[in-house]
DSSP file (Angstrom, degrees, kcal/mol; ACC not computed):
  #  RESIDUE AA STRUCTURE BP1 BP2  ACC     N-H-->O    O-->H-N    N-H-->O    O-->H-N    TCO  KAPPA ALPHA  PHI   PSI    X-CA   Y-CA   Z-CA
    1    1 A M              0   0    0      0, 0.0     3,-0.3     0, 0.0    21,-0.1   0.000 360.0 360.0 360.0 146.0    3.8   -0.9  -16.1
    2    2 A K        +     0   0    0     19,-0.8     2,-0.4     1,-0.2    19,-0.1   0.918 360.0  12.3 -80.8 -44.4    6.0    0.5  -18.8
    3    3 A N    >>  -     0   0    0      1,-0.1     4,-1.1    18,-0.1     3,-0.7  -0.785  58.9-177.6-140.7  91.8    8.1    3.0  -16.8
    4    4 A R  H 3> S+     0   0    0     -2,-0.4     4,-0.7    -3,-0.3    -1,-0.1   0.768  80.6  64.5 -64.6 -26.5    7.9    2.7  -13.0
    5    5 A E  H >4 S+     0   0    0      1,-0.2     3,-0.7     2,-0.2     4,-0.3   0.893 102.4  49.2 -64.6 -38.3   10.2    5.7  -12.4
    6    6 A N  H X4 S+     0   0    0     -3,-0.7     3,-1.0     1,-0.2    -1,-0.2   0.836 105.0  57.9 -70.0 -31.2    7.7    8.1  -14.1
    7    7 A I  H >< S+     0   0    0     -4,-1.1     3,-1.2     1,-0.2    -1,-0.2   0.651  84.3  82.1 -76.1 -14.1    4.8    6.8  -12.0
    8    8 A Q  T << S+     0   0    0     -3,-0.7    -1,-0.2    -4,-0.7     3,-0.2   0.806  94.4  46.2 -61.5 -30.2    6.5    7.7   -8.7
    9    9 A L  T X> S+     0   0    0     -3,-1.0     3,-1.7    -4,-0.3     4,-0.6  -0.333  74.0 146.1-104.5  49.2    5.4   11.3   -9.1
   10   10 A F  G X4  +     0   0    0     -3,-1.2     3,-0.7     1,-0.3    -1,-0.2   0.780  61.5  64.1 -61.9 -28.6    1.8   10.3  -10.0
   11   11 A W  G 34 S+     0   0    0      1,-0.2    -1,-0.3    -3,-0.2    -2,-0.1   0.723 109.2  39.3 -70.0 -19.1    0.2   13.3   -8.3
   12   12 A S  G <4 S+     0   0    0     -3,-1.7    -1,-0.2     2,-0.1    -2,-0.2   0.434  95.6 100.2-107.2  -0.1    1.9   15.7  -10.7
   13   13 A A  S << S-     0   0    0     -3,-0.7     2,-0.1    -4,-0.6    -6,-0.0  -0.572  80.4-104.9 -86.3 147.2    1.6   13.7  -13.9
   14   14 A P    >>  -     0   0    0      0, 0.0     4,-1.9     0, 0.0     3,-0.7  -0.401  29.8-118.6 -64.9 146.8   -1.1   14.4  -16.5
   15   15 A L  H 3> S+     0   0    0      1,-0.2     4,-2.9     2,-0.2     5,-0.2   0.881 113.1  58.8 -55.5 -40.7   -4.0   11.9  -16.4
   16   16 A S  H 3> S+     0   0    0      1,-0.2     4,-1.7     2,-0.2    -1,-0.2   0.872 106.5  48.2 -60.3 -36.0   -3.3   10.9  -20.0
   17   17 A E  H <> S+     0   0    0     -3,-0.7     4,-2.6     2,-0.2    -1,-0.2   0.890 111.5  49.9 -69.8 -40.4    0.2    9.9  -19.0
   18   18 A L  H  X S+     0   0    0     -4,-1.9     4,-2.6     2,-0.2    -2,-0.2   0.920 109.1  51.2 -64.2 -43.6   -1.0    7.9  -16.0
   19   19 A F  H  <>S+     0   0    0     -4,-2.9     5,-2.4     1,-0.2     4,-0.5   0.915 112.3  47.5 -58.5 -43.2   -3.6    6.1  -18.1
   20   20 A E  H ><5S+     0   0    0     -4,-1.7     3,-0.9    -5,-0.2    -2,-0.2   0.931 112.7  47.9 -63.2 -47.4   -0.8    5.2  -20.6
   21   21 A E  H 3<5S+     0   0    0     -4,-2.6   -19,-0.8     1,-0.2    -2,-0.2   0.881 117.8  41.7 -63.2 -38.9    1.5    4.0  -17.8
   22   22 A L  T 3<5S-     0   0    0     -4,-2.6    -1,-0.2    -5,-0.2    -2,-0.2   0.388 107.4-124.7 -91.3   3.3   -1.2    1.9  -16.1
   23   23 A D  T < 5S+     0   0    0     -3,-0.9     2,-0.2    -4,-0.5    -3,-0.2   0.937  74.9 100.0  51.2  54.2   -2.6    0.6  -19.4
   24   24 A T      < -     0   0    0     -5,-2.4     2,-0.3    -6,-0.1    -1,-0.2  -0.747  58.1-135.9-144.7-168.1   -6.1    1.8  -18.7
   25   25 A S    >   -     0   0    0     -2,-0.2     3,-1.8     3,-0.1    -9,-0.0  -0.867  41.4 -85.7-147.5 179.2   -8.5    4.6  -19.5
   26   26 A S  T 3  S+     0   0    0      1,-0.3     3,-0.1    -2,-0.3   -10,-0.0   0.732 126.0  59.1 -65.8 -20.3  -10.9    7.0  -17.8
   27   27 A G  T 3  S-     0   0    0      1,-0.3    -1,-0.3     0, 0.0     2,-0.1   0.501 109.8-127.8 -85.6  -3.6  -13.5    4.3  -18.3
   28   28 A G    <   -     0   0    0     -3,-1.8    -1,-0.3     2,-0.0     2,-0.2  -0.376  44.2 -31.6  90.2-169.9  -11.5    1.8  -16.2
   29   29 A L        -     0   0    0     -5,-0.1     2,-0.1    -2,-0.1    -5,-0.1  -0.515  60.3-115.1 -84.4 151.9  -10.4   -1.7  -17.1
   30   30 A T     >  -     0   0    0     -2,-0.2     4,-2.6     1,-0.1     5,-0.2  -0.431  32.6-108.6 -74.2 163.4  -12.4   -4.1  -19.3
   31   31 A T  H  > S+     0   0    0      1,-0.2     4,-2.3     2,-0.2     5,-0.2   0.897 120.6  51.1 -60.2 -41.3  -13.7   -7.2  -17.6
   32   32 A A  H  > S+     0   0    0      2,-0.2     4,-2.2     1,-0.2    -1,-0.2   0.910 111.6  46.5 -63.4 -42.9  -11.3   -9.3  -19.5
   33   33 A E  H  > S+     0   0    0      2,-0.2     4,-2.6     1,-0.2    -2,-0.2   0.894 111.5  51.5 -68.0 -40.0   -8.3   -7.1  -18.5
   34   34 A A  H  X S+     0   0    0     -4,-2.6     4,-1.9     1,-0.2    -2,-0.2   0.903 111.3  47.8 -63.8 -40.4   -9.4   -7.0  -14.8
   35   35 A Q  H  X S+     0   0    0     -4,-2.3     4,-2.2     2,-0.2    -2,-0.2   0.891 111.1  51.8 -66.1 -39.4   -9.7  -10.8  -14.8
   36   36 A R  H  X S+     0   0    0     -4,-2.2     4,-2.3     1,-0.2    -2,-0.2   0.935 111.6  45.8 -61.4 -46.7   -6.2  -11.1  -16.4
   37   37 A R  H  X>S+     0   0    0     -4,-2.6     4,-3.2     2,-0.2     5,-0.5   0.845 109.8  54.8 -67.0 -33.5   -4.7   -8.8  -13.8
   38   38 A L  H  X5S+     0   0    0     -4,-1.9     4,-1.8     2,-0.2    -1,-0.2   0.912 111.4  44.5 -64.7 -42.5   -6.4  -10.7  -11.0
   39   39 A R  H  <5S+     0   0    0     -4,-2.2    -2,-0.2     2,-0.2    -1,-0.2   0.886 119.2  43.5 -66.2 -38.3   -4.9  -13.9  -12.2
   40   40 A L  H  <5S+     0   0    0     -4,-2.3    -2,-0.2    -5,-0.2    -3,-0.2   0.918 131.3  18.4 -75.5 -45.6   -1.5  -12.3  -12.7
   41   41 A Y  H  <5S-     0   0    0     -4,-3.2    -3,-0.2     1,-0.2    -2,-0.2   0.588 100.4-129.7-104.8 -15.6   -1.3  -10.2   -9.4
   42   42 A G     << -     0   0    0     -4,-1.8    -1,-0.2    -5,-0.5    -2,-0.1  -0.233  49.6 -31.5  87.0 177.1   -3.9  -11.8   -7.2
   43   43 A P        -     0   0    0      0, 0.0     2,-1.5     0, 0.0    -5,-0.0  -0.299  60.6-113.7 -69.8 154.0   -6.6  -10.1   -5.2
   44   44 A N        +     0   0    0      2,-0.0     2,-0.3    -2,-0.0    -2,-0.1  -0.663  63.3 143.9 -88.7  82.9   -6.1   -6.6   -3.9
   45   45 A R        -     0   0    0     -2,-1.5     2,-0.3     3,-0.0     3,-0.0  -0.924  49.6-122.5-125.9 148.8   -6.2   -7.4   -0.2
   46   46 A L        -     0   0    0     -2,-0.3     2,-0.2     1,-0.1     3,-0.0  -0.621  37.0-108.2 -81.1 146.8   -4.3   -6.1    2.8
   47   47 A R        -     0   0    0     -2,-0.3     2,-0.2     1,-0.1    -1,-0.1  -0.535  38.5-108.0 -71.5 141.3   -2.4   -8.6    4.8
   48   48 A S        -     0   0    0     -2,-0.2     2,-0.2     1,-0.1    -1,-0.1  -0.499  35.0-122.4 -72.2 139.6   -4.0   -9.3    8.1
   49   49 A S        -     0   0    0     -2,-0.2     2,-0.4     1,-0.1    -1,-0.1  -0.486  25.4-103.3 -82.2 151.8   -2.1   -7.9   11.0
   50   50 A K        -     0   0    0     -2,-0.2     2,-0.2     1,-0.1    -1,-0.1  -0.588  39.2-122.5 -73.7 128.9   -0.8  -10.0   13.9
   51   51 A R        -     0   0    0     -2,-0.4     2,-0.5    -3,-0.0    -1,-0.1  -0.498  21.1-149.3 -75.0 141.8   -3.0   -9.6   16.9
   52   52 A T        -     0   0    0     -2,-0.2     2,-0.1     4,-0.0    -1,-0.0  -0.947   7.6-143.0-115.1 126.6   -1.3   -8.4   20.0
   53   53 A D     >  -     0   0    0     -2,-0.5     4,-2.0     1,-0.1     5,-0.2  -0.391  29.4-103.4 -83.1 168.5   -2.5   -9.5   23.4
   54   54 A S  H  > S+     0   0    0      1,-0.2     4,-2.4     2,-0.2     5,-0.2   0.865 118.4  52.6 -60.7 -41.6   -2.6   -7.2   26.4
   55   55 A L  H  > S+     0   0    0      1,-0.2     4,-2.5     2,-0.2    -1,-0.2   0.918 109.5  48.7 -63.7 -43.7    0.4   -8.7   28.2
   56   56 A T  H  > S+     0   0    0      1,-0.2     4,-2.4     2,-0.2    -1,-0.2   0.905 112.2  49.8 -63.0 -40.0    2.6   -8.3   25.0
   57   57 A L  H  X S+     0   0    0     -4,-2.0     4,-1.4     2,-0.2    -2,-0.2   0.903 109.7  50.5 -65.3 -41.1    1.5   -4.7   24.7
   58   58 A L  H  X S+     0   0    0     -4,-2.4     4,-0.9     2,-0.2     3,-0.3   0.923 112.0  47.0 -61.9 -46.3    2.3   -4.0   28.3
   59   59 A V  H >X S+     0   0    0     -4,-2.5     3,-0.7     1,-0.2     4,-0.5   0.901 108.7  55.4 -64.2 -40.8    5.8   -5.5   28.0
   60   60 A A  H >< S+     0   0    0     -4,-2.4     3,-0.9     1,-0.2     4,-0.4   0.815  98.6  62.9 -61.5 -31.3    6.4   -3.5   24.8
   61   61 A Q  H >< S+     0   0    0     -4,-1.4     3,-1.0    -3,-0.3     6,-0.3   0.862  99.8  53.6 -61.4 -36.0    5.6   -0.3   26.6
   62   62 A F  H << S+     0   0    0     -4,-0.9    -1,-0.2    -3,-0.7    -2,-0.2   0.606  98.1  64.1 -78.0 -11.1    8.6   -0.8   28.9
   63   63 A R  T << S+     0   0    0     -3,-0.9    -1,-0.2    -4,-0.5    -2,-0.2   0.581  82.0 100.8 -83.9 -10.0   10.9   -1.2   25.9
   64   64 A S  S X  S-     0   0    0     -3,-1.0     3,-1.0    -4,-0.4     4,-0.4  -0.536  74.0-137.2 -75.0 138.2   10.2    2.4   24.9
   65   65 A P  G >  S+     0   0    0      0, 0.0     3,-1.0     0, 0.0     4,-0.4   0.747 100.3  69.4 -66.4 -21.2   12.8    5.0   25.8
   66   66 A L  G >  S+     0   0    0      1,-0.3     3,-0.9     2,-0.2    -4,-0.1   0.799  88.2  62.7 -67.0 -27.4   10.1    7.3   26.8
   67   67 A I  G <  S+     0   0    0     -3,-1.0    -1,-0.3    -6,-0.3    -5,-0.1   0.745  96.4  60.2 -69.0 -22.0    9.3    5.2   29.8
   68   68 A L  G <  S+     0   0    0     -3,-1.0     2,-0.8    -4,-0.4    -1,-0.2   0.640  81.0  97.6 -80.0 -14.9   12.8    5.8   31.1
   69   69 A M    <   +     0   0    0     -3,-0.9     2,-0.3    -4,-0.4    -3,-0.0  -0.652  54.7 172.6 -78.8 111.1   12.2    9.6   31.3
   70   70 A V        -     0   0    0     -2,-0.8    -2,-0.0     2,-0.0    -3,-0.0  -0.859  36.6-107.8-118.8 155.5   11.2   10.4   34.8
   71   71 A E              0   0    0     -2,-0.3    -2,-0.0     1,-0.1     0, 0.0  -0.666 360.0 360.0 -81.1 132.4   10.7   13.7   36.6
   72   72 A P              0   0    0      0, 0.0    -1,-0.1     0, 0.0    -2,-0.0   0.503 360.0 360.0 -68.0 360.0   13.5   14.5   39.0
């Protein structure tokens, strides 16, 4: 990206400016450009989250300050 500061307010920027900043067009990326970006940045995947078992979740509940609030 050319200017990351401008892209921060992407919801208010004109489409033409976004296309320029992202080096793309309304037709999307070419196959060659998509392959280049895939090699450069890797696949667009979310990291897998750490699984929490029931016991860990129960113990975590008692660490919450809300659990200390009791009715008089």
